[in-house]
N, C-alpha and C positions, 0 to 999 in steps of 0.2 A: 504493500500500500504506500501511496505517496500522500503525506499529510501536509495540507496547506490551510492554515486558519481553521475554520469550522468544517472543512471538507477532508474526507479521506477517499482517495481515488484508487481503484484497483488497477494494477499494472500487468494483468495477465494477457492483455491484448493492447496494441498501441492506441494511445489517446490522441485525439486531434486538438491542437491548440490553434484557435483562429486569431489572425492578426488584424488589428485595427490601428492604422497609422494616423494619429491626429497631428499631422505635419503638412506643411505646404510643399515639401520637396522630397518626399519618399520616392525611391527608384521605382517602386512597384505600382503606385496609384496616383502619384503626382498631385497630392493635395485634395483628392476627392472627398476625404473625410475630415478636413480641418475644422469645419463648423461642427459645434457640439451636437446639434440635432442630427446631422448626417452620420457622425460617429456613433451615436446612440442607436440609430436605426440600423446601421451596419452590424453593430455588436449583436443586437437582437436577431438579425437575420442569420448571422453565423451560428448562434445558439440553436435556432430553429433548424438549421441544416445539419446539426450534429456536433458542434464544437463542445468538447468536454472542459475546456479552459479557454478564456479570452485573454489575449495579451495586448494591452494598450501601450502605445509608445507616443511620446510627444516631442522627441528630439531625434531627428534623422541621424542614423549612424552609417548611412551608405558611404562608399568610398568618395572622398572629396568633400564630405559634408562639414559645414562649420557648426560649432556648438551654439546652443541657445542658452539664455540666462535661466537660472533656477526659477525665477518668478514667472517667466514666460512658460516654462515647462509645466509648472503647477497650474497656471491659468488655463492651459489647454486641457489638462488631465482632470482636475477636480470636478467640473460640472458633469463630465461624462461618467466619472466614477460614482458620483452621487446618484445619478440616474440608474446605475447598474448594480448598486450595492446589494439589492435584494434578489438578484438572480439566483437560480439554483445551480449555477456553476461558478467556480472560483474565477476571480478577476486578477490577472497578473499585470504588474506594471514593469515595463521595460525602461529602466533608469539606472544611471551610474552615480547618482548623487545621494548622499546619506540624508540630506535635508529633505529631498523629495521623498525618499523612502519613508521617513518618519511621518510625513504629512499624509501620504497615501495609505499607509497602514492604519493610521488613526481614522481615516475616512472610509475604511472598509475593504481595502485590497487584501487579498489572501496570499499573494505570491510576489516575490521580487525576481525579475529576470535581468541580471546585471552583466553587461559585456565586459566589465572590469573584474568580474568574479569576486566581488566584495573586497577588493584591494584598496579602494579609495578611503580617504580619511573618514572614520566614523561609520563606515558601511557595515562592517561585521557587527558592531555594537547595535546599530539600528535594527538589523535583522534578528539578532539573537535576543533582543528585548521583547520580541513578539513571538507568535506561534506560526508565522508565515512559512510557506515553502520558499526555497531559493533555487535559482538556476545559476550555476557558475560556468561562465563561458571563457574560452580561450580566444584571445586576439593578440596580434603582434603589431604594435604601433598604434597611432591615433587614426580615427576615421579620415582626417584630412589628408594623410600621407601614407596610410597603411598598404595601399596597393601599388606604390611606386616601384618597389623592387624587393619583395619579401624573399628572404633566403632561409633555408633550413638545411642542416646536415641530415636529419632524420625527422621528417615532419610528424610521423605517427608517434615516435618515441618522445619527441619534445612536447607535443601537445598532451600526451598521456602523463608525462612527468609533471607538467604544470598543473593539470587538473587534479592529480593526486595530491599535490602540495596544497592547493586551495581547499580541497575537501578536508584535509587534515587541519587547516587553519579554521575552517568553519566548525568542525567538530570540537576543536579546542576552545572555541568561543561559546560553546554550549548549544550549537544547532545540531539537533539529532539527525542520525543517518536517514531516517524516514522523511525528513524535510528537505533533502538535498537531491537535485538532479544536476547532471553535467552536460555541457554542450561543446563540441570541438570547434565551433565557430567557423563554419563554412563561409568563405569569402571575406573573413576578417584578417587581413594580412596574409593572404594565401593566393597563389596562382591557381589556375584551373587544374594543373597537374597535381598540386598539393591537395586540392579539394577531392579530386578523384582518388588519390592515394588514401586519404582519410576515409572516404566512403568504402573503398575496398576492404579496409582494415577496421571498420567500425566495431567489430567484435572485440578488438583489443581495448578500445575505450570502454565498452560495456564490461570488460573483464576487471575494471577498476573496482566494481562492486556497487556503483551508484547508477540509478536509471539514467539513460541517455536521451537527451533532446536533440533532434536533428532539424535544422532549419535550412532547407535547400530551395524552398519555393521561389520560383521566378528569378533565381540569382544569375549573375553574369556568366558563371561557368556553363549554365544551361544554354545561355545565349551564344556562347562561344562554340558549343557543340552543335547547335541547331541553326544558328544564324537568325534566330527570332528575337524581336524586341520583347521587353518585359511582359507586355500584355498578350504576347503570343506564345508563352512558354508553358501553357497548361499541360499538354501531353508530356513534356519533359519533366515538369514538376511532379506529375503523378508517378512517372517511372522512377524518379529519384526517391520519392517518398516510399514506394514499395521496396526498393533496394535497401533503403535505410532500415525499414521494418524487418526485412529478412536478415539483416546483419545485427539486429539487437536493439534498435531504437525503440523506446517505449513512449515517447511523446514526439509527435510530428507537428512542427510549427508551419502552418500553411495559410495562404490567402484564400484558396478555393476549397472550402470545407466540404460542400456537398459532393463534388467530384472525387475528392480524396476519400470520403466516407464510402462511396460506392465502390471504388477500387479496392479498398480494404475489405469490404464485404465479400467481393469475389475471391480475393486472396485467402480470406479466412475459410470460406467454404471449401476451397481446394486443399489448403494446408492443414486446417484444424478439423474441419468437418462439422 
């Protein structure tokens, strides 16, 4: 079970995490859900389509993105979170700021999804002071520059080692193992070749002992493989999600919930019965 706030989620079959970007410059939807009412409507749509978790983000972390202020991030998040706090699924907040973490947890968020893996000032303390779930992600560099020329000697080994260290830090801070998931950070300071190597070897990440979240939906690696723009990457995203699930991912972070749900249903019927 994965425990996040008042929720306990079974992990015997992959869960779908639906993405809502409350930003003007996301790579995947270009500001379509920046307005609070549009974000709320999209969140409810994704739950109706089968999302087991919602992931709200108010600061774009796409390659080349500039940071936003903490006040702006909260101004985008809090009206949406307030409207969604009584949903029957947990709401995760994609943030790397401890001040934002404290505010959204007080406002009803059940999970923190941090691209900094709770390494920022006060982040471990903010998460450990609550009963929220956490996602610890690997990235190399900052969003503004991380894709310029990422280098690894052994991408799978380096990512695994980093995540093991962050899990140990979270455990030492009092965050129980049933509240932790890890994310190899596809596309965060990694070339297409690095991402494919991580996907091939996702079982090694799963072997660390924490549930694995995989976020490949619409990403540039899929564009490099298919030649499609972000809005045309649905078939590639479905293929990537199924490959991740086959290799041990237990949470799939996606934009297209209904299509992913249907693909998983077919996979489950064949593989599980």
